N, C-alpha and C positions, 0 to 999 in steps of 0.2 A: 504494500500500500504506500503510494507516494503522496506526500503532503507538501504543499507549497506554503512557505512562511515568508512574510515580508514585514519588516519593522522600519518605521519612519518617524523621526523626530522633526517637528516643525514649530515655527513661531507663529502664533495666531495674532496677527497685527490688528484684526478687527476688534479685539478685546483689550486694547492698550488702555492702561489706567491713566488717571490724571497726572500721575508722577512720571509718566513716560515709560513704564514697565510693561512688557508684553509677555503673556504666559507661554510656556513651552508645552506643547502637546505631543502625545505619542499615539501613533496609529499602528495597530497590529492587524494584519490581514492573514487569514488562514483559509486556504481554498476559496478565495473570492468573498469571504465573509469578513467585513470590517468592524473594528471596534476602536474608538478613539477616546482618550481621556487626558486630563491635565496631569502633569507629573509634579505639580505644586512648586515649580521653579519659574523664575522670571528672567528675561533678558532685559538688562537695564537700558541700553542705548540701541534703539531700533535703527538709528542712522548708520550703524556699523555693518549694515547688510550690503553685500555686493549686489547691486541692482541687476546686472545682466544674468546672474546666476541665482539670485535670491537665497544666498547662503550666508550664514553668519561666520565671522572670523574673529579671532582674539589676538592680542599682541603678547 
């Protein structure tokens, strides 16, 4: 039995707080069934996203 698993972390910019923090979400997909939830962590500066790739980077 083969099972396909996919894990994706992403920043949900639509839920940015008044302090400029955006929550980090996790999406788990198993055999085309998705579940997503917050991991209770925040990215402080959403301006540090690479716009062409929409990926976060740190120094």
